C-alpha positions as semicolon CSV with decimal commas, in nm:
position;residue;x (nm);y (nm);z (nm)
1;M;12,715;-4,230;-9,301
2;E;13,036;-4,255;-9,171
3;N;13,123;-4,345;-8,802
4;T;13,296;-4,013;-8,722
5;V;13,230;-3,645;-8,799
6;D;13,404;-3,326;-8,705
7;L;13,195;-3,040;-8,581
8;V;13,295;-2,659;-8,515
9;I;13,173;-2,535;-8,192
10;G;13,146;-2,156;-8,151
11;T;13,053;-1,986;-7,812
12;Y;13,018;-1,664;-7,607
13;Q;13,354;-1,713;-7,445
14;K;13,618;-1,452;-7,462
15;A;13,918;-1,446;-7,629
16;T;14,124;-1,541;-7,308
17;S;13,960;-1,882;-7,308
18;E;13,927;-2,128;-7,576
19;A;13,637;-2,016;-7,729
20;L;13,646;-2,196;-8,080
21;Q;13,677;-2,544;-8,092
22;I;13,680;-2,849;-8,331
23;I;13,560;-3,189;-8,200
24;T;13,516;-3,532;-8,345
25;L;13,187;-3,699;-8,297
26;H;13,168;-4,102;-8,306
27;T;12,804;-4,123;-8,447
28;K;12,746;-4,499;-8,328
29;T;12,880;-4,460;-7,962
30;L;12,824;-4,078;-7,929
31;E;13,181;-4,039;-7,783
32;I;13,333;-3,690;-7,853
33;Q;13,694;-3,618;-7,874
34;Q;13,834;-3,253;-7,864
35;Q;14,083;-3,208;-8,160
36;V;14,172;-2,832;-8,093
37;A;14,066;-2,546;-7,912
38;I;14,197;-2,210;-7,944
39;K;14,203;-1,874;-7,788
40;G;14,239;-1,519;-7,943
41;I;13,865;-1,454;-8,062
42;D;13,578;-1,301;-7,846
43;S;13,238;-1,448;-7,886
44;P;13,275;-1,664;-8,184
45;S;12,880;-1,705;-8,177
46;F;12,835;-1,809;-8,565
47;V;13,063;-1,973;-8,810
48;A;13,055;-2,080;-9,167
49;V;13,254;-2,380;-9,321
50;Y;13,379;-2,429;-9,651
51;Q;13,600;-2,758;-9,712
52;S;13,898;-2,725;-9,431
53;Y;13,838;-2,340;-9,391
54;I;13,622;-2,196;-9,115
55;F;13,468;-1,822;-9,119
56;A;13,380;-1,698;-8,761
57;V;13,225;-1,404;-8,654
58;S;13,318;-1,217;-8,323
59;E;12,979;-1,073;-8,177
60;E;13,129;-0,783;-7,991
61;D;12,996;-0,402;-8,005
62;E;13,288;-0,345;-8,267
63;G;13,222;-0,689;-8,482
64;S;13,480;-0,857;-8,652
65;I;13,507;-1,171;-8,857
66;Y;13,816;-1,426;-8,883
67;S;13,897;-1,682;-9,131
68;Y;14,110;-2,000;-9,031
69;R;14,225;-2,301;-9,195
70;Y;14,201;-2,664;-9,025
71;D;14,515;-2,887;-9,031
72;K;14,352;-3,199;-8,931
73;E;14,686;-3,397;-8,932
74;Q;14,872;-3,140;-8,695
75;Q;14,543;-3,090;-8,526
76;Q;14,592;-2,710;-8,553
77;L;14,352;-2,415;-8,631
78;I;14,539;-2,155;-8,808
79;E;14,426;-1,817;-8,836
80;L;14,470;-1,650;-9,191
81;S;14,291;-1,323;-9,158
82;R;14,050;-1,103;-8,963
83;Q;13,842;-0,771;-9,066
84;S;13,603;-0,530;-8,907
85;T;13,237;-0,598;-8,995
86;H;13,185;-0,193;-8,958
87;G;12,880;-0,291;-8,712
88;A;12,785;-0,416;-8,364
89;A;12,716;-0,772;-8,276
90;P;12,779;-0,960;-8,590
91;C;12,558;-1,278;-8,542
92;Y;12,535;-1,464;-8,883
93;I;12,808;-1,545;-9,163
94;A;12,763;-1,697;-9,504
95;Y;13,001;-1,812;-9,767
96;D;12,946;-1,815;-10,136
97;A;13,207;-2,017;-10,293
98;S;13,109;-1,931;-10,662
99;K;13,163;-1,574;-10,591
100;K;13,441;-1,612;-10,325
101;A;13,243;-1,383;-10,120
102;L;13,140;-1,346;-9,744
103;Y;12,819;-1,205;-9,610
104;V;12,775;-1,099;-9,253
105;T;12,462;-0,968;-9,064
106;N;12,546;-0,694;-8,791
107;Y;12,239;-0,753;-8,542
108;V;12,250;-0,425;-8,347
109;S;12,354;-0,199;-8,616
110;G;12,078;-0,383;-8,852
111;S;12,347;-0,377;-9,168
112;I;12,488;-0,632;-9,412
113;A;12,857;-0,633;-9,463
114;V;13,005;-0,804;-9,780
115;F;13,351;-0,913;-9,844
116;T;13,568;-1,090;-10,095
117;V;13,805;-1,367;-10,008
118;N;14,146;-1,425;-10,193
119;E;14,307;-1,752;-10,308
120;Q;14,457;-1,794;-9,964
121;F;14,128;-1,750;-9,804
122;E;14,195;-1,414;-9,632
123;I;13,927;-1,204;-9,601
124;Q;13,975;-0,862;-9,803
125;P;13,843;-0,527;-9,617
126;C;13,470;-0,456;-9,646
127;K;13,358;-0,383;-9,994
128;Q;12,998;-0,310;-9,949
129;L;12,775;-0,210;-9,635
130;I;12,389;-0,197;-9,659
131;Q;12,196;-0,039;-9,392
132;H;11,856;-0,170;-9,309
133;T;11,616;0,112;-9,168
134;G;11,273;0,075;-9,001
135;S;11,101;-0,079;-8,688
136;S;10,790;-0,275;-8,591
137;V;10,532;-0,331;-8,314
138;N;10,726;-0,467;-8,041
139;V;10,891;-0,159;-7,876
140;E;11,148;-0,347;-7,689
141;R;11,297;-0,580;-7,951
142;Q;11,189;-0,403;-8,266
143;E;11,287;-0,025;-8,206
144;A;11,532;-0,025;-8,518
145;A;11,649;-0,262;-8,779
146;H;11,807;-0,589;-8,677
147;A;11,940;-0,788;-8,953
148;H;11,957;-1,151;-8,817
149;S;12,054;-1,392;-9,067
150;I;12,152;-1,407;-9,462
151;E;12,136;-1,722;-9,665
152;I;12,200;-1,810;-10,026
153;L;11,857;-1,917;-10,175
154;S;11,912;-2,274;-10,214
155;F;11,683;-2,330;-10,526
156;A;11,782;-1,972;-10,709
157;T;12,154;-1,968;-10,601
158;D;12,206;-1,597;-10,761
159;Y;11,990;-1,457;-10,498
160;K;12,044;-1,430;-10,096
161;I;11,770;-1,368;-9,852
162;V;11,798;-1,135;-9,525
163;Q;11,579;-1,184;-9,237
164;D;11,541;-0,851;-9,025
165;L;11,381;-0,927;-8,676
166;G;11,351;-0,553;-8,607
167;C;11,162;-0,491;-8,909
168;D;10,981;-0,805;-8,970
169;T;11,103;-0,819;-9,314
170;I;11,242;-1,058;-9,565
171;S;11,469;-0,918;-9,825
172;L;11,551;-1,074;-10,155
173;Y;11,881;-0,970;-10,312
174;F;12,041;-1,025;-10,623
175;T;12,421;-1,150;-10,611
176;E;12,641;-0,927;-10,895
177;P;12,894;-1,117;-11,082
178;D;13,169;-0,954;-10,818
179;G;12,965;-1,090;-10,537
180;M;12,798;-0,738;-10,433
181;L;12,411;-0,724;-10,353
182;T;12,134;-0,554;-10,531
183;L;11,774;-0,523;-10,360
184;V;11,515;-0,709;-10,577
185;N;11,226;-0,686;-10,330
186;T;11,119;-0,687;-9,939
187;F;10,858;-0,923;-9,822
188;Q;10,652;-0,789;-9,522
189;M;10,626;-1,041;-9,231
190;P;10,331;-1,063;-9,000
191;L;10,383;-0,773;-8,767
192;G;10,566;-0,853;-8,421
193;N;10,712;-1,209;-8,579
194;G;11,066;-1,113;-8,575
195;P;11,210;-1,346;-8,852
196;R;11,524;-1,495;-8,732
197;H;11,645;-1,805;-8,933
198;V;11,546;-1,982;-9,240
199;A;11,545;-2,331;-9,412
200;F;11,464;-2,434;-9,753
201;H;11,279;-2,700;-9,946
202;K;11,464;-2,701;-10,293
203;E;11,206;-2,908;-10,459
204;H;10,939;-2,727;-10,379
205;K;11,079;-2,389;-10,376
206;L;10,974;-2,319;-10,016
207;V;11,124;-2,092;-9,748
208;Y;11,055;-2,185;-9,372
209;V;11,107;-1,885;-9,171
210;L;11,159;-1,917;-8,812
211;S;11,022;-1,615;-8,603
212;E;11,210;-1,562;-8,284
213;L;10,939;-1,356;-8,098
214;T;10,615;-1,547;-8,190
215;S;10,791;-1,893;-8,177
216;T;10,623;-1,964;-8,516
217;V;10,752;-2,101;-8,849
218;D;10,610;-1,935;-9,158
219;V;10,621;-2,102;-9,486
220;L;10,682;-1,874;-9,809
221;Q;10,637;-2,009;-10,163
222;F;10,877;-1,846;-10,395
223;D;10,755;-1,716;-10,738
224;E;11,067;-1,748;-10,958
225;N;10,924;-1,544;-11,221
226;K;10,782;-1,258;-11,009
227;L;11,083;-1,310;-10,769
228;T;10,813;-1,265;-10,489
229;F;10,710;-1,461;-10,187
230;E;10,375;-1,579;-10,082
231;L;10,278;-1,686;-9,748
232;T;10,110;-2,019;-9,746
233;Q;10,127;-2,150;-9,394
234;T;10,187;-2,057;-9,026
235;I;10,227;-2,304;-8,767
236;A;10,351;-2,282;-8,394
237;T;10,674;-2,451;-8,258
238;L;10,548;-2,455;-7,908
239;P;10,281;-2,687;-7,737
240;Y;9,934;-2,540;-7,731
241;D;9,927;-2,560;-7,355
242;F;10,273;-2,380;-7,280
243;A;10,213;-2,036;-7,104
244;G;10,566;-1,959;-7,014
245;E;10,822;-1,738;-7,200
246;S;11,013;-1,890;-7,501
247;T;11,168;-1,776;-7,817
248;G;11,237;-1,931;-8,154
249;A;11,601;-2,005;-8,200
250;D;11,727;-2,224;-8,506
251;I;11,561;-2,430;-8,795
252;H;11,702;-2,701;-9,014
253;I;11,554;-2,936;-9,257
254;S;11,647;-3,327;-9,308
255;S;11,837;-3,414;-9,614
256;A;11,547;-3,617;-9,738
257;G;11,329;-3,305;-9,711
258;D;11,076;-3,506;-9,475
259;Y;11,137;-3,333;-9,156
260;L;11,168;-2,981;-9,030
261;F;11,329;-2,911;-8,692
262;T;11,333;-2,582;-8,474
263;S;11,463;-2,506;-8,133
264;N;11,282;-2,321;-7,859
265;R;11,479;-2,136;-7,595
266;G;11,265;-2,112;-7,278
267;H;11,064;-2,425;-7,357
268;D;11,415;-2,586;-7,395
269;S;11,283;-2,814;-7,657
270;I;11,325;-2,906;-8,027
271;T;11,010;-2,922;-8,210
272;I;10,988;-3,176;-8,513
273;F;10,739;-3,140;-8,811
274;T;10,655;-3,380;-9,089
275;I;10,673;-3,227;-9,426
276;D;10,391;-3,341;-9,656
277;A;10,401;-3,398;-10,065
278;H;10,326;-3,028;-10,107
279;G;10,581;-2,894;-9,841
280;Q;10,347;-2,796;-9,577
281;L;10,414;-2,867;-9,220
282;A;10,204;-3,086;-8,942
283;W;10,322;-3,132;-8,573
284;H;10,518;-3,444;-8,500
285;Q;10,714;-3,422;-8,185
286;C;10,845;-3,183;-7,936
287;M;11,132;-3,317;-7,707
288;H;11,330;-3,147;-7,453
289;T;11,705;-3,118;-7,508
290;G;11,831;-3,191;-7,165
291;G;11,980;-2,849;-7,098
292;E;11,884;-2,466;-7,094
293;T;11,861;-2,246;-7,398
294;P;11,907;-2,452;-7,722
295;R;12,052;-2,164;-7,924
296;N;12,177;-2,361;-8,209
297;F;12,192;-2,721;-8,303
298;A;12,301;-2,944;-8,623
299;V;12,131;-3,223;-8,811
300;I;12,414;-3,478;-8,825
301;S;12,210;-3,732;-9,013
302;D;11,829;-3,768;-9,044
303;D;11,871;-3,982;-8,734
304;L;12,094;-3,762;-8,515
305;L;12,101;-3,428;-8,373
306;V;12,352;-3,248;-8,197
307;I;12,220;-2,949;-7,970
308;G;12,407;-2,663;-7,831
309;N;12,252;-2,560;-7,477
310;Q;12,393;-2,209;-7,412
311;N;12,312;-2,176;-7,053
312;A;12,348;-2,526;-6,941
313;D;12,730;-2,555;-7,082
314;K;12,695;-2,860;-7,264
315;L;12,588;-3,041;-7,601
316;T;12,329;-3,300;-7,584
317;M;12,221;-3,551;-7,841
318;A;11,905;-3,697;-7,987
319;K;11,843;-4,006;-8,202
320;R;11,538;-4,126;-8,419
321;D;11,412;-4,467;-8,287
322;E;11,214;-4,714;-8,467
323;C;10,881;-4,520;-8,401
324;N;11,040;-4,226;-8,594
325;L;11,048;-4,036;-8,270
326;F;11,376;-3,850;-8,148
327;V;11,497;-3,960;-7,811
328;L;11,743;-3,762;-7,590
329;Q;12,052;-3,989;-7,519
330;P;12,216;-4,039;-7,204
331;V;12,536;-3,864;-7,307
332;E;12,662;-3,498;-7,294
333;Y;12,972;-3,291;-7,377
334;L;13,074;-3,003;-7,158
335;V;13,160;-2,674;-7,331
336;E;13,093;-2,350;-7,192
337;K;12,822;-2,131;-7,363
338;P;12,785;-2,316;-7,689
339;V;12,609;-2,116;-7,931
340;C;12,691;-2,273;-8,282
341;V;12,721;-2,614;-8,392
342;K;12,873;-2,685;-8,761
343;V;12,970;-2,992;-8,952
344;L;13,306;-2,955;-9,086
């Protein structure tokens, strides 16, 4: 891998603060240098990256999304456009370059907003708004639909899946040529799980679903002929002897497809699973992150993690040692309420 990597850091800071920033990480020394930090956007809690362009949500009651261009030579982050998401608390954004379209989940409203993007990477007004309805068994957290994330299905790229924490559902959508979405089917997750984020195993056509409320990973096998999912495994992300409060937050797979990583808010840890020849999971390690509330993290390489500890106001890092265990490193980078870490 290269010795440096640029990262976009989203936060829960307000527009009067430098809420969105780009940093450079030196992967050998773990030294971090800030390149640019900008004001003007409230709560950029999640971003999507394409080449030198950044798309960010503003997770507010009246949600919006922004597009930026990063000029590395001039160390400038230039705003290109902004649009309303027509919903409350947008918390996830995905860009489909093949369709020149953006997809946003409005968490509180329980809706999915679809936008097209022009050649100058300016976001056009919302073209489609899909409203989820329903609820589930957790009366405090699942009183209504809460669409939490949307992703392109990596092994069937004409499709996207939406995880709805409030309804305990995984919805499969077909992407039309113009980028709009058509519902294909909905998979019912175990009640009370609260599905949040997903990762994929392309070779085995598997979806690893991290559930926020139960701190579990469910492994779903995709049937490309029937366009359905089958639950094949459920595994806990918390140690069996932990009795405190904790919720699942983020999930990623290694580039080699042999490790799966999840983060736990409350236990404040990263749990690491090995992935066998059939894509099934086995417990490997659970390491504390060195900070509170690891809402998001990035797999920089199969040997290096960067973790955003929201309530500790810092990034921490972990490296894999010669025993294949990840070890917290004695370095940190201070940033207020970091909640998104993306490789640029």
